[in-house]
C-alpha positions in Angstrom: 120.8 109.8 79.9 120.7 106.4 81.6 122.4 103.4 80.1 118.9 101.9 79.4 118.6 98.2 79.1 121.9 97.3 77.4 122.3 94.3 79.7 118.8 93.0 79.2 119.5 91.7 75.7 122.3 89.6 77.0 121.4 86.0 77.9 119.9 86.0 81.4 121.9 84.7 84.2 125.2 85.2 85.9 127.7 82.5 84.8 128.8 79.9 87.2 132.4 80.9 86.7 131.7 84.5 87.6 129.9 83.4 90.7 132.5 80.9 91.8 135.3 83.3 91.2 133.9 86.0 93.5 135.0 84.8 96.9 134.5 88.3 98.5 130.8 88.5 98.3 128.6 89.0 101.4 127.5 85.4 101.0 131.0 84.4 101.9 131.3 87.0 104.6 133.1 89.4 102.3 132.4 92.9 101.1 128.7 93.7 100.2 127.8 94.4 96.6 126.7 97.9 97.7 129.0 100.1 99.8 126.0 102.1 101.0 122.5 100.9 101.7 120.3 100.7 98.6 116.9 101.8 99.8 113.8 100.0 98.7 111.9 103.3 98.0 112.8 106.9 97.6 110.5 110.0 97.6 109.7 111.0 94.0 108.7 114.1 92.1 110.0 116.4 94.8 110.1 120.0 93.6 113.1 122.4 93.5 113.4 126.0 94.7 110.1 126.9 93.1 108.3 125.2 96.0 109.8 127.8 98.3 107.7 130.3 96.4 104.6 128.3 97.1 105.5 128.3 100.8 105.9 132.1 100.8 102.5 132.4 99.2 100.9 130.1 101.8 102.5 132.1 104.7 101.4 135.4 103.2 97.8 134.1 102.7 97.6 133.2 106.4 95.5 130.2 105.3 97.3 127.0 106.2 94.6 124.3 105.6 91.9 123.8 103.0 92.9 126.9 101.0 93.9 127.7 97.5 96.5 125.0 97.1 94.1 122.3 98.4 91.5 123.4 95.9 94.0 123.5 93.1 95.2 120.0 93.9 91.7 118.7 94.0 90.9 120.3 90.6 94.1 119.1 89.0 93.7 115.6 90.3 90.1 115.4 89.1 91.2 116.6 85.6 94.1 114.0 85.5 91.9 111.1 86.7 88.8 112.1 84.7 86.5 112.1 87.7 84.1 114.9 88.7 85.0 115.0 92.4 88.2 114.8 94.4 88.4 115.5 98.2 91.8 116.0 99.7 92.4 114.6 103.2 95.2 114.3 105.7 96.2 110.7 104.6 94.9 107.7 102.8 93.8 105.9 106.0 91.6 108.8 107.1 90.2 108.8 103.6 89.2 105.2 103.9 87.7 105.7 107.4 85.7 108.7 106.4 84.4 107.2 103.2 83.0 104.2 105.1 81.6 106.6 107.7 80.0 109.0 105.1 78.2 106.1 103.4 76.6 105.1 106.7 77.5 101.4 106.4 76.4 98.8 108.9 77.2 95.1 108.9 80.0 93.4 107.0 82.7 94.5 104.6 84.5 92.0 102.3 88.1 92.7 101.8 91.4 91.0 101.1 93.7 89.8 103.8 96.8 90.3 101.6 97.0 94.0 102.0 98.4 96.7 104.3 96.6 96.5 107.6 95.3 100.1 107.3 92.8 98.8 104.8 91.3 96.6 107.6 91.8 99.3 110.2 89.2 101.5 108.4 86.6 98.7 108.7 87.2 98.3 112.5 87.2 102.1 113.1 83.7 102.1 111.7 82.4 99.3 113.9 82.0 97.0 110.8 82.9 93.4 110.6 85.8 92.5 108.3 85.2 89.4 106.1 88.4 88.2 104.4 88.3 86.9 100.9 91.2 85.1 99.1 93.2 86.7 96.4 94.0 85.9 92.7 97.2 83.8 92.4 98.3 85.9 89.4 97.4 89.5 90.2 97.6 89.1 94.0 94.5 91.3 94.2 91.2 90.2 95.7 89.6 87.4 93.6 86.0 88.2 92.4 84.9 84.6 92.8 86.1 84.6 96.4 84.2 87.8 97.0 81.0 86.4 95.6 81.3 83.3 97.8 81.6 85.5 100.9 78.4 87.5 100.4 75.7 87.3 103.0 72.6 89.4 103.7 74.8 91.3 106.1 77.3 92.4 103.5 77.3 96.2 103.1 80.3 96.7 100.9 83.3 95.3 99.0 86.6 97.0 99.9 89.1 96.0 97.1 92.8 96.9 96.8 94.9 97.8 93.8 97.8 96.0 95.1 101.4 97.3 94.5 99.8 99.6 91.9 98.3 96.8 89.8 94.6 97.3 89.2 92.1 94.9 90.8 89.4 93.2 88.7 87.2 96.3 88.8 84.7 95.3 86.1 83.9 92.0 87.9 83.8 93.6 91.3 81.5 96.3 90.1 79.2 93.7 88.6 79.1 91.8 91.9 78.4 94.9 93.9 75.6 96.0 91.6 74.0 92.6 91.6 74.1 92.4 95.4 73.1 96.1 96.0 76.4 96.7 97.8 78.9 99.5 97.7 82.3 99.0 96.0 85.1 101.0 97.6 88.7 100.7 96.4 91.8 101.2 98.3 94.0 102.8 95.6 96.8 103.9 97.9 99.4 102.4 95.6 97.7 103.2 92.3 97.6 106.9 91.5 98.3 106.9 87.7 97.3 103.2 87.2 94.9 102.5 84.4 92.4 99.8 83.3 91.9 99.7 79.5 93.0 103.3 79.2 90.7 104.5 82.0 92.4 105.8 85.2 92.0 104.2 88.5 89.9 106.6 90.5 86.9 106.4 88.2 85.6 103.0 89.4 83.2 102.0 92.2 81.6 104.3 94.7 84.9 105.9 95.7 88.6 105.2 95.4 91.1 106.4 98.0 94.7 107.4 97.3 97.7 107.9 99.5 100.4 110.6 99.0 102.8 109.3 101.7 106.6 109.3 101.0 106.7 105.8 99.4 104.1 106.7 96.8 104.6 108.0 93.2 102.8 111.3 94.1 104.2 112.6 97.3 102.7 115.2 99.6 104.8 114.3 102.7 101.5 113.1 104.2 98.2 113.3 102.5 95.5 111.5 100.6 92.7 111.9 98.1 89.2 110.5 97.7 87.9 110.3 94.1 84.2 109.7 93.4 81.5 110.2 90.8 78.9 110.8 93.6 78.3 114.5 94.3 76.4 113.8 97.5 79.1 111.6 98.8 81.7 114.3 97.9 79.8 116.9 99.9 79.5 114.7 102.9 83.3 113.9 102.7 84.1 117.6 102.7 82.2 117.9 105.9 83.6 114.7 107.4 87.2 115.9 107.0 86.2 118.9 109.1 84.8 117.2 112.1 81.6 116.5 110.2 81.0 120.3 110.0 79.9 121.5 106.5 80.6 125.1 107.6 77.6 126.1 109.8 79.2 124.8 113.1 76.5 122.2 113.3 78.0 118.8 112.5 75.9 116.5 110.3 77.9 113.3 110.8 80.7 111.9 113.0 83.9 113.3 111.3 87.5 113.8 112.1 90.1 116.5 111.7 91.3 115.2 108.4 92.1 118.4 106.6 95.1 118.5 104.3 97.5 121.4 104.9 98.3 123.9 102.2 102.0 122.9 102.4 101.2 119.2 101.6 98.9 120.2 98.9 101.5 122.4 97.2 104.0 119.6 97.4 101.7 117.1 95.7 100.6 119.7 93.1 104.2 120.2 92.0 104.6 116.4 92.0 101.9 116.0 89.3 104.4 117.3 86.8 106.4 114.3 85.4 104.1 111.7 87.0 103.6 109.7 83.8 107.3 109.8 83.1 108.0 108.4 86.5 105.4 105.6 86.0 107.0 104.8 82.6 110.4 104.6 84.2 109.2 102.3 87.0 107.6 100.0 84.4 111.0 99.9 82.6 112.6 98.8 85.9 109.9 96.2 86.4 110.6 94.7 82.9 114.3 94.8 83.6 113.8 92.7 86.7 111.5 90.3 84.9 113.8 89.7 82.0 116.9 89.2 84.2 115.3 87.0 86.9 113.0 84.9 84.6 115.9 82.5 84.1 116.0 81.5 87.7 113.9 78.5 88.9 111.5 79.0 91.8 110.7 82.7 91.3 107.3 83.9 90.3 106.0 87.5 89.7 102.8 89.5 90.0 101.0 89.5 86.6 99.7 92.8 85.1 96.6 92.0 83.1 96.7 93.0 79.3 95.4 96.5 78.8 96.2 97.6 82.3 98.9 99.9 83.5 100.4 99.5 86.9 102.0 102.5 88.7 104.5 99.9 90.0 104.5 101.3 93.5 106.2 98.0 94.5 108.0 95.1 92.7 107.5 91.7 94.3 108.8 88.2 93.7 107.5 84.9 95.2 110.2 82.5 96.3 109.5 78.8 96.1 112.1 77.3 98.4 112.2 73.9 96.8 112.9 75.1 93.3 114.9 78.2 94.1 117.2 76.4 96.6 116.6 78.6 99.7 113.6 80.1 101.5 112.3 83.6 101.1 113.5 84.5 104.6 117.1 83.2 103.8 117.1 85.4 100.7 115.8 88.3 102.7 118.7 88.1 105.1 121.2 87.6 102.4 120.1 90.7 100.4 120.2 92.7 103.6 123.8 91.6 104.0 124.5 92.9 100.5 123.2 96.3 101.7 120.0 95.9 99.6 116.9 96.9 101.5 114.0 94.5 100.9 110.6 94.0 102.5 108.1 91.3 103.0 104.9 93.1 101.9 102.6 91.8 103.2 103.6 89.2 105.8 101.9 88.1 107.9 98.6 88.6 106.1 96.0 90.6 108.0 93.9 87.7 109.2 97.0 86.3 111.0 97.9 89.6 112.7 97.4 90.0 116.4 94.7 92.7 116.1 92.6 90.8 113.6 92.9 87.1 114.5 89.7 87.3 116.5 87.8 88.7 113.6 88.8 85.9 111.2 86.1 83.3 110.9 88.5 80.5 110.0 87.5 80.4 106.3 90.7 79.1 104.5 92.7 81.6 102.5 95.2 79.2 100.8 96.3 81.6 98.0 96.8 84.5 100.5 98.8 82.2 102.8 101.0 81.0 100.0 101.7 84.4 98.5 102.3 86.0 101.9 104.7 83.3 103.0 106.8 83.7 99.8 106.6 87.3 98.9 109.7 89.5 98.8 109.8 93.1 97.6 112.8 94.6 95.8 113.9 98.2 95.3 112.0 100.2 92.8 111.8 104.0 92.2 112.2 106.1 89.1 115.7 107.3 90.0 117.0 103.8 90.5 119.9 103.2 88.1 120.0 100.3 85.7 123.4 99.3 87.0 121.9 99.1 90.5 119.0 96.9 89.2 121.7 94.7 87.7 123.5 94.4 91.0 120.3 93.5 92.8 119.7 90.7 90.2 123.3 89.6 90.6 122.9 89.2 94.3 119.8 87.1 93.7 121.7 84.9 91.2 124.5 84.5 93.7 122.0 83.5 96.4 120.5 80.8 94.2 124.0 79.5 93.2 125.2 79.4 96.8 122.0 77.6 97.9 122.2 75.0 95.2 125.9 74.5 95.8 125.2 74.0 99.5 122.4 71.6 98.8 124.6 69.5 96.6 127.4 69.5 99.1 125.0 68.4 101.8 123.6 65.6 99.6 127.1 64.2 99.0 128.0 64.5 102.6 130.6 67.3 102.1 
């Protein structure tokens, strides 16, 4: 059994004496806090030898795609989420692309710029125009008021994102979509297992699309899933993942080869066991980080709205250089030196990326810019040990102390 949160009850912060007495840290060019690289993510819920039995069954069946295990995964996922229809696909991005295609959209799609660029890729692949809306400064998800302000007669859909596993403002977005006679599609790549007031993500909007890639909580190696209440859309999606062919060799829409293999489905199916326990553990780690780092000035965190459950796919901090003592990028480099893998998800934001600059209409996105320029993502996965979380926090405290000490020395001309 893990040590739990024995250190969380202690007054937050690493004492100045402890910091100043450690002259061998990576800050001073000494030994890193971690002898080996601490990864930011680690594949979760991977099965044991029982999976080999599944592989044998698949090989014996001679059916390698869209067979028994794909159907079982779709059924089990639908039961878990509480939604009537789930369609397995090769990955989350193809799920987004095919959902927009199956809906026959034309015109504009409103989406956040603070997201992984695959969200926006799906819009361009369908010949639609991306319209970027600003995000909420607390949840980091797309802001409903910003969405409302971006509507035009050409708007066909809202494409929201449950960022880092934290649910977007689905009730407000659904109300806007209904009032404007537009579709609401939700990129739920990070959010399998997340909840809004006890209701699973996957049951909102026209459709929600999940990813089962190796950094997610439910891993298929590669794979994705589309959840929807719409039986007609589900039928079209099943055709769309098979080149648009519903089974009569006469395609009804422009589809792709987006079938999920039986091997990937079997892997994800095994991973459903223990999913809620992994989510609980990740939330424990999130709280551990929050309690330890809250004592530091200049750090801010993504807020999870009351009543919501985040799958905690990522844990992020925002670094205010003036208050913290150093920039986000300086802290990024320092943690890398301590053998701690960290990321800047998502920087630059989509509207500043080379592919999308020409599609941005110049509408200011001040919250998006501020969050993107300050965001830093720390390691989080259910097998991460409490003592490793502590050492990550220690490295951040050291960075702050070093930065403040250097600032004072510079001020006094040392």
